[in-house]
N, C-alpha and C positions, 0 to 999 in steps of 0.2 A: 809624393816628394816634390817640394817646391823648386821650380826652375828659376835660376838667376841668369839673366841674359845681358849681354853688352851690345851696344850699337853706337854708331856715329850718326849724328843728325846734321844735315847741311842747312845752315842759316844763310841769310843773304850776303853776309860778309865773312863767312868762314864755317868751320866745322866744330861741333862740340861732341864730346863723348859722354855716354851715360850708362849706368848699370841699373837694371830693373828687377824687382821681385814682386810676385803677386800677379793677379790676372787683370787685364783690362776690363772695364765695366764695374770694378770695385772703386771705392772712394780713392781719389788720387792724392798722393802725398809727394811733394817735391822736396828732396833733401839737398841742401847746400853743405858747404864744409868750411872749416876755419883756414887760416892762412898757412898753417903747417901741414894741412891734411888734404884729402882728395876723396872722390867718390868711393874709391877702393876701401877707405876707412870704414864705411858703413857696411860693406860686405865682410870685411875682416872681423868686425865687431858683432856680426850677425844681426844687425838692426834691420837690414833688408829682409832677411829670413823671418825675423820675428813679426815684422809688419805684414809680410805676405801671408804668414800662417794665421794672423789675426783677421785676415779678410780685407786687406788694403792693397792698393796698387801703388807700390813705392818706387820712385824714380830718383836715383842719386846722380846729380849732374856734376861733372868736372867744369868749374868755371874756366874761362879762357886763361891760358897760361899756367894751369894747374893740372896735375894728373896727366891724362892722355888728350886733353884739349889744347891745341896750339893757341898761342896768343892771337888776338885779332883786334881790329880797330873799334868794334862795337863796345859801348859801355855795358857794364854788367846788367843794368836795368833793362836795356834794350835786348840783351841776350836772353834774359829770363822771359820777357814778354814774347819774343819770337819763338823761344823754345816751347812755351806753354801752347802757343798757337799751332806750331808745327806738329807737336805730339798730341794735339787735341785733348789736353788735360782740362777737366771740368772744374773750375774754381778750386784748384788744389790747395791743400793745407801746406803751407810753407814751413819747413823746419830748417833752422840755421843756428849753428854755434858761432860765437865770437864774431869774426868778420862776416861769416855767412848770415849770422843773426842780424847784423846791421843792414846787410843787403836785403834780407827778407823783410825787415821792418820798413825800410825806405820804399821797397816795392809795394808793400801793402798800403802805405800812405799815399803813394802816387797812383796806384791802380786798385782801389779797394774792391771794385766790382769783379776783379779777376782772382781774388783770394778768398778761400772758404774758411781759413783758420790760420793761426800762427803758433809755432812752437819755437820759443827764443831761449837759447842756452848760453849763459855767460856772455850775452851780447855786448859788443863794444859800440861806441858812438851813440849811446842813449841820450846824453845831455844835449848833443847837437840837435836831436829831434824832439826834445822835451815839450816844446810849445805845441806840437801837433799830435801828441799821443792820444789825447782825448777824442780825436776824430775816429779812432779805430773802434769798430763795433763787433768785429768777428771774435769768436771764442779764441782765447789766447792762453797757452800754457807757458809759464816762465820757469825754467829750471836753472839753478845756480849751485855751484860748489861752495860749501861753507868755508873752504880755505882758498877761494879764488883770490890770487894776488894780482891778476891782470885786469879784470873787470870787477869793480867793487860791488859787494852785495847791495849797497845803497842804490845802485842803478837798477838791480832787479826789483827792489822794493818800489822804486819810482815807476817802473813799468806797470807793476801790479796796481799801484795807486791810481795811475792816470788812465790806463786802458779799461774801458767799461766792463768787459766780460773776461777778466783775467784771473788766473790762479797762479800763485807762486809756490814752488816746491824747492826747498833747500836740502841738498844732499850733504850731510855732515861728513867731515874728514875727506872731502873731495876737492881737488884743485880745479883750475880753469877748465880743462877738458874732463868734466866730471863724469861723462859717459864712459871714458876710458878707465877711470879709477874704479868706478862701481857699475859695471855694465848690467848686472842683474837688477839693481835698484833703478837704473836708468830705463831699462826695458819695461819694468813693472809700472813705473809712473807714466811712461809714455803710452803704453797700451791701455792702461786703466782709463786715462783721460780720453783717449781717442774713442774707446768703446762707449764711454758714457756720453760723449758729445756728438759723435759722428756715425753711429751705427743705427 
């Protein structure tokens, strides 16, 4: 039986809350969330369970001001850097949808040595980072809802074209949070990619 645990981590300017599935010592995956969601979303959807069962150490973080993490003065980039160091995550794979995808993308651009891989889902802010995408070398999975009206599919195609080691998967008949619309397909694509690239 997979154990899902919650805890609070003290950073130098505040506290963040996270939910973890899977065992330490397995490959680390750090899950961020979209603007309307929180770490709990990944537990409710059973993504933490699926990742833990597949042999990964999955950590879902509430960004400051979301879920159970109070707002704090640190920028998100500094929060993620401090959290990775505090939790001793080893070059985690960063997973982020929408706003969380933009944060993950920009963190990987700023700190490529700290990131082992990227999973970007309906990511916003792609064009703002367009000129730098070719710098990314880590394995990258891009997942998009075919009916996404928030982040255009063209942005997903741009990510796949510019990032050296990227794969684009389009989930037909799925909206912006495609993982909520089609969780079985989401988990299948996610686990297949992770097992082929990180086991």
